[in-house]
N, C-alpha and C positions, 0 to 999 in steps of 0.2 A: 585753714580758714574756718572759723567757728560759725555754726548755724544754731539759732535758738531752738529749732525743732529739727528732728531728723525723722523723715518718713521713709519707710521702705515699702514700696507698693510693687509687687511683682505680678504682672499680668500674664506672664508665661512661665512655665516651669524652668527653674534654673538648670544649669548643667548638673546632672545627677551623677553621683559617684557610684550608686547602686541602682539596679533596676527595680521596678515596682514590686517584684516578688522577693526582694532582699537577697538577690544573687550576688555573684562576685563583682567587685568594682570594675568599672570600665578600664580597658587598657589605655595607655597613653595615646596609641594610634586612634582608638575609638573616640577618646575625649577630644583630640585635635580635630577629627572629622566632624564631630558634633558642633564644635565651636565655629569651624569654617562654614558649615551648613546653616547655622543659626537656628534659633527657636521659632522664628516666624512671627512672634507677637511682641508688642511694645512692652517695655519694662522701665519703670522708674526706680532707679537705684537709691536715690536720696533726694529730698526736697526740704527746703526750709528757708527762713529769713536769716540773712547774714547779720552778724553783730560787729564785725571788725570796723575799726575807724576808717572812714572814707567811703565805705560801701554799706553802712548800716541802712536798714530799710529796703534792701534789695532782696528779692526772692530768687533763690537758686534751685534749679532742678537738673539732676543728672540722670540720664537714661539711655535707652536704645530705641530707635525708630525702625519699624519693620519695612522691608522692601517686598515687592511682589513675589520674589523667588524664595523668601524665607530668611535671607541674610538681613542682619540688623546693623544699622549705622549708629555709632556712638554720638551722642549730642549732649550739649550742656546749654541750658537756657537761663537767662537772667531777665527779670522783669520787676516793675514796681511792686512793692509788697501789698499795696492796696488791691483788694479783690476787684477784678474787672477784666475787660477784654481789650487787648492792645494790638496795634499793628506790629508785625514781626519783621525783623531784618536778619537775614541769614548770612553767615560766613561759612562757606563749604569748601574744604581744602584737604590737603594731605599733610598738614602741619599739626599744630597743637590745638586747633579750633575746638575739637570735640572735648577738650579738657581745659579750655582757656580760662585763666584766672582773671576775673574782673578787676581785682586789686591792682593788676599791672597792665591793664588794657584800657587806655584812655578813651578809645572810641566806644567800647562797651559801656563805660561809665556815662559818657556824654549822651548816648542814645537812650539808656534807661532813665536818666534824669529828665529827658525830654519826652517821656511817655511811650517808649517803645519796649517791646520784648526783643532781646537780641539772642540769637541762637548760633552756636558754633557746632559744626558737625564735620566728622572725618569721612572722606570717601572710603569705599570698601577696601579692605585689606591694609588700611593705614590706621595708625593710632590704636584706639580700642574698637574700631569698627570690624565686624566680622567680614569674612570673604577669603577666598583661597589665596590670593596674593595681591600685591600692589603693583600697578603698572602706570607710569606717569600719564595723566590725562587720557586714560583709556576711554573709548567711546561709550562704554556702559555707564560712565559717570553722569551722562546726560539723563537717561531714563531714571537712574537712581535719584538724581537731583530733583527731577520733576515729581517723583513719588514722595520725596521728602517734603517738598513745598506743599503738596496737596495734604499731606499728613499734618504739617504745621498749621495749615489754614483751617483745620477743623479741631484744633486743641481748644479746650474750654476757656483758656486764657487768651486765645487769638480772636481778633475781630474779622479774620478771613482775608486780610490784606497783607501780602508777603512781598518784601523786597529783598534784594541781594546786594551786598557790598563787600569788597575785598580787593587787595592789591596782590598781584602776582598770581599764584595758583588759584585763589578764590576769585580773582578777576576772570580768569580763563573759564572756570567751570560755569560761570553765568551764561556764556554763549551755548555751551552744551545743554544746560538746563532749559534756557528760554526757547531753544529750538524745538523742544517738546511741547511748548505752549500750554503749560499747566494753568488751570483756571485761576488759581489764587495768586499767581505771580504778577505783580503790578508795576514794578520798577527795578532798574538795575543801576549800579554805580561801580565802575571797575577802573583799576589802575595797574601799571606795570605789565602791559600786555604785549604779546606777540600776535601777529596775524598768522605766523607759521613758526612752530617750534624749530623746524629745520633751519629756516633762513635766519631767524632772529634770536636764536639761543644756542643750539647745539651743533649747527653746521653752517656758520656764516660764510657766504661765498662758496660753499661746497667743502670747506675745511672742517675737520673734526675739532671741535672746541673742547679739547681734553681738559683744559683748566676748569672750565665751568662744569663739564660733565662730572669730573671727579669731585669738585667742591660741593655741588648740589646733591649728586647721587650717593656719594660716600660719606659726606659729613653733614651738610646743612639740613637736608630734609630729615634724615634719621634723628639728628640731634634735636631739632625743633619739635618734631613729632614726640620725642620722649618727654619733653616738658609737659605736654598735655596728658600723656599717659601717667606720669608720676602724680600730677594733680588729681586725676580721677582715682587712682589707687589710694592716695592719701585721704580722699573723701569717702573711702569705703567700697570702691568698686572692685570687688574680688573677681568678677567675671572678666574684667579687663586683663588680669594676670593670665587667665587661661587663653584669652584671645592672643595675647602677645606670645605666649609659648607656642601657639599653633602656627603663627605666621612665619613663612620662610623669609630669608633676607631679600630685600628689594634688589632688583637687577637693573636699575636705571642706567648706570654707567655702561653696562654691557649692551643693553638694548640700543642706546643711541649710538654707541660705537659701531655696532654691527649693521646699521642701516645707512649705507653710504650715500644712497640717492633718495630723492624726495618721492618715496613710494607710498603704498597704501598705509603702511604703518604711520607715516607722518601725516598723511591726509586725514586720517581718522582722529588725529590729535591736534589739528589746526583749527583755530577759531574761525578762520576765513571759510572753512567748510560749512559752518553753521550760521554765520552772521546774516545771511539773506533771510533766514527764518525768524529773526528777532524782530518783533513788531511792537514791543512795549517800550515805554520811555527808558532811555539809557544815557548815562553820563560817563564819559571816558576822561581820565586824568593821566598825564604821562610827562616824564622828564626826558629831555633830549639826550642826556648823557647816561641813560639807564645802563648800569653796568652788568645787568643780568638779562633783561628782555628788551631788545633793541627796537623800540619805537614802532610796534605794530598798530598802536592805537589810532593814529590819524587815518590809515587806510581802511580800518574797520569802520570808523566813524563815517567815512564817505558812503558806505553801503547800508547804513541804518535808514529805515523808512519811517519809524515812529518819531515822537518828540525826542530830541537829542541835544546833548551839550558836549563840547570838547574843551578841556582846560589843559594848556601846555605851559611848561616853564623849564628853565634850565635846572639841572639837578639829576640825581640818580634814581635808583629803584624805589626808594621810599616816598617819592613825591606824592603819589596818590594816597598816602596815609598820613600826611603831615597835618598840622593844625589848620592850615589854610584850606586843605581839601575837606577836612571834617565839617567845616562850616558850610561849604557848598553842598556836600552830600546830604547833610541834615535838611537843608532847604529843599533839595530834590525829593527826598523821602517825605517831607511834610506835604509837599504838593501832591504827590501821586499815591501815597498811602493814607494820609490823613484828609486829603481833599482841601487843604488850605489854599486860598487864593493869594499866594504870596508874590505872584508876578514873574516867577523865574522862567516860565515857558515863553514869556514875551521878551526876554532879554536876548541879545545876539547869541547865536549858536556857539560861537568860538570866542574864548577868552585866552589871552596870552599874557603871562607874567614875565617881564623882562628883568634879567639880572637880579634874581631873588637871592637874598643872603640874610644872615643873622645881623640885625641892627639893634643894639641895646637889649640883647637877650631875646628878641622876637624875630620871627621869620617874616621878612618883608620884601616885596619886589621894588625895584627902582621906579618902575612905572608899569601900567597895565594898558593893553590895547584890546579892543573887541572887533569882531568881524562877523559878517552874515553867513559865511560858508567856508568850506575847506575843499580844495586848495583856496587860498584867500583870493577873492576877486581883485583884479588889477595887478596880479603878480606878473612881472616881466622876467622872462628867461634871458638873462644877459650872459654873453660868452666872452671868455678871455682865452686867447691862444697861448699854448705853451711854446716858449722859444728856446732855441738851443743855447741862448745866453743865460738861461735860468730865469727868464722873465715870464710874466703873465701879461699879455698885451691885448687890449680891447680891439685894436684894428688888425689889419693884415701884417704878417711877419715881414720885417725889413732886413736890411743888410746885417749879417752876423747873427741872425736869429733862426736861420734854417740849418738843417743838418741833424746829427744824431748825438745822443748822450748815453753813456753806459754807466751801469752800477753793478756791484757784485752781490748776487743773491745767494743766501739769505743773511747777509752780513749786517745790514742796518735795520734797526727797529726803533720803536719809541714806546715807553711804558706810561700809561695815563692814569695809573692808580691813585697817585697823590703827588704833591709838589716835589717830594724827595725823589721819587722815581722819575718824574718828568724833567727834573733838573739836568739829567744826562741827555745831551742832544744826540740825534742819530749819528752813527759812524759815517763820515763823509764818503768813504769808498763804497758803502752799501746803501746809499740813498741818493735821490735826486730831489732838489729843493727849487721850487719856482715861486716867484713873488711879484705882485704888482708894484708899481710906483705908489708912494703914499697918496691917498685920496685927497682931493681938494675940498670935498664935502662929504657928509655922512652917507654911507651906503647901507641901508637896512635890508636884511634878508629874512625870509620866513618860508620854510618849505624844504624840499629835498634838492640838494645840489647833485650835479651829475658830472662825471669825468668820462670823456671820450678819449681813449688812449690808443695810439698806434705804436705797437711795440713788437719786438722779436726777442727770442731767447735762444741760448745755445742748447738748452735741454728740451725734452719733449713735453715738459710741463713746468709751471712756476706759479707762485702766489703773489698777489698784490695786496698790500695794505696801504690805503691812501688816506691822508689825514688833512683836515682843514685847520688852519691857525689864523689868529689875528696877531699881527706884529705891530707893536706900538712904536712911537717915535724914538724911544730909547732902546729899541731892540727886544723888549720883553715880549715873550711868545705865549699866547693864550690858546689852550686847546678848545676847539669847538666841536668837531665831529670826525668820525672815521668810518671807513667801509672796507669790505674785503671781497676779493674774487680770486678763485682758482682759475688759471688760464684755460684748462680743459673743460671748465663749466661755463664758457663764454656764450653759449647758445642763448638766444633771446626768444621769448614767447611774445610775439607782437600783439596777439589778442588780449593778453593780460597786461600789456604795457600802455603807457599814456604819455602825454606831453610832459608830465611831471614825474614819471616813474618808469624805470626799465625793469622788467621782470625776467629773471632767469629760471627756467624750469628745473634745473639741477636733476634731470632724469637720466643723464648719460655723461660719459667722459669722451672728449674728442682731443686726442693728443696733438701737440704742435709739431710742425715740421721745423726742425732747428734752423734758425736764420731767416725764416719766412716772416714777413710783417703781417700782423693781424690787428683788427680793431676790437678793442675791449671796452665795453660800456659798463660803468659802475655807478649805481645810484646810492647816494648817502642817505642814511636815516635823517629824518627831518631835524631842522635846527632853526632857532630864531636868534638873531644877533644884529647889532648895529656896529658896523665898522665906522668909527669916528673919523672925522677929517684928520689927516696926518697919520692914520693907521694904514696898514696894507693887508691884503689877503695873501696867505702863504699856503701852498700845496706841497705836501711831502709824499713821495713815492717810496715805499719801504717794504720790508718783509714782516709778516706777523711774528709774534713771539709767543712761545708756549708758556712763558712765565706769566702766571695770573696777574692781571693789572686792570681793575681790582679783582674781578672774578673771572674774566675771560682770559683764555690762553689758547688761541687757535694754533694747531700744530702745522708748521710749514712743511710742504712737501720736500722730500730729501733729494733734490736735484740741484746741487750748487752749480753756479755758472754765471756767465755775463748776460745780463738783460740790457736791452737797448730800446730807448724811446726815440721816436722819429718825429721831426718837426718840419713840415713842408706843405706846399699846396696839395700834393698827392697824399700826404699823410698828416692831416690837420688835427693834431692832438689839441683838445680844448677842455676848459672847465666852464660849466654852466652853473650860475647861481640864481636862486629865486628872489629877485629884488622886488620889494614892496615899497614904492616911493611914499605911500601915505603914512608910513611909520616914522615917528619923530622921537628921538632919544629924549628921555625924561630927566636926564642928569648926566654928570660926568661918568666915565667908565670906572668900574670898581677897581680897587687896588689889586695889583698882581698877586695871585695866590689866595684871594679871599672868597672865591666862589666854589661851592661844594661840587666835586666831580668835574670841575674845569680847572685842572692844574695849570700853573703858569711858571715860566722860568725867566729870569732876568736875561738881558742881552748877552749873547756869547758871540765871539768872532771865530768862525770856523777857519780851519787851515786853508780851505779852498771851497769854492761854491760849486753849484751844479755845472756852471760853464767850464770849470776846470776838469771835469770828469771825462776826459777823452779816453778812448780805448787804449791808446798808446800809454797814457799815464797809468791806467789800471794795470796793464800788463807789465810795466816796469816793476 
């Protein structure tokens, strides 16, 4: 990218090849140590007005921001070319942000055109930022973020008002930074969040998510990071080359693999550790079927004490960064950074977009609902009992509905990555399927479903993957949501649980006694959906699959055997759904397979149903 001027302003001595007395060049070890330690002062590598089509009239600055310990973080700033002071929006992550190219960044372009300075910066040890090594969401990224915010708030082109916006990693760092309460930080907007990296990314239900750990740690993060690195080097940042040479390989995969329980490692990296200290206005945006970070946003939102907004919709990890989100984030920043009286703080706190999809080339919801709070006031926790005939029954179990059903673990699974994967139904011998009768009227749900399962296993441990479906009149099956639990992680922390959510501490393993019946309680990540009249709720009890679908691949424990689900007054297995009667469907259901990250398969006739899964049949 061309700039009409190129300024090189070095406020700190660059990495010297020779000492001041003209002695021998520094050794590679000495040079690497110097890069890791940093020069301690700010440095502007280049600055100038861009000339390329589409970004002409944008001023770009590439440099290094000093941290209190002398390490310097790589940043890139874009702002209007007209001289002046602007509110600042920061994207702070371990990806390409410190070298983000505005030509390919729709949000950066939109923000600058609306009178903001936007800054991308890499956390220490990532990209071109100095530091000994990178560790995912290390607690030190909070104090670093606060120091960066304060530094940005005093730049000559800053008006002193700084906000943060980002999806995924740069959403998480906002909690770490805001908990330090830097004076210049005035507003936050985050998407793609976990409340706990353990529960909602790398160890769902206590299982090692090898698929996601490998994808993120060994491919996605290093590759995206390299995009920013190459952009900076291409713009003349020679110091970045030395930083890259000094950085050891990231060890994310090994770190998350080696911490089996939710210990201090995870606690220091959990946004829920910091959320109670966040007092400034915050907007949270999340997609129910997020394929990377499974819906921590709503529970974080519940604990915010300042002005707040929650926007939810169907979809995957990119929901918080789509065009619909950009419009709302810009309004949020206009209110809290520019002081515009645009009324956004007077609107309902919770906005839910239903059945969002691409219509005529634009992303649109089928309809929108708003609510005053979360969980939504007026939510009814309705229960359906699991029957031995494969039914989900709202009333007591009747004749033929009590008893036990078996399935072979880990033989049956379901892949939700796309319609092609999802088209393969679970293997009948390895799954149990339960279904309501078709509804006479619409049944709208919004919140966290919960399964209370009474089950036994032949082995001392087993894993459950439980899945919610909508089954239409023609048998088409739509994916809604799924949850995981390792049987030995069944312990519940009552103090952290509520009517709407069951919390597992994941701090120990308690083996099963083979053949003994236990109660397992599994809370699903939140979901919003309307089961239309004529449709049915379907629950599938399966095993997880290590095959990434799309990005997750939890590793099932290697204890094959027969699992048994019990259905009786003494062992009342049941499914709870968060029904919100005030929600009214705004149109017909979308076509099967048309919703992103909600795969759908046409009707299939299985060889036999859950009711046919007797132990005698399995053992033949």
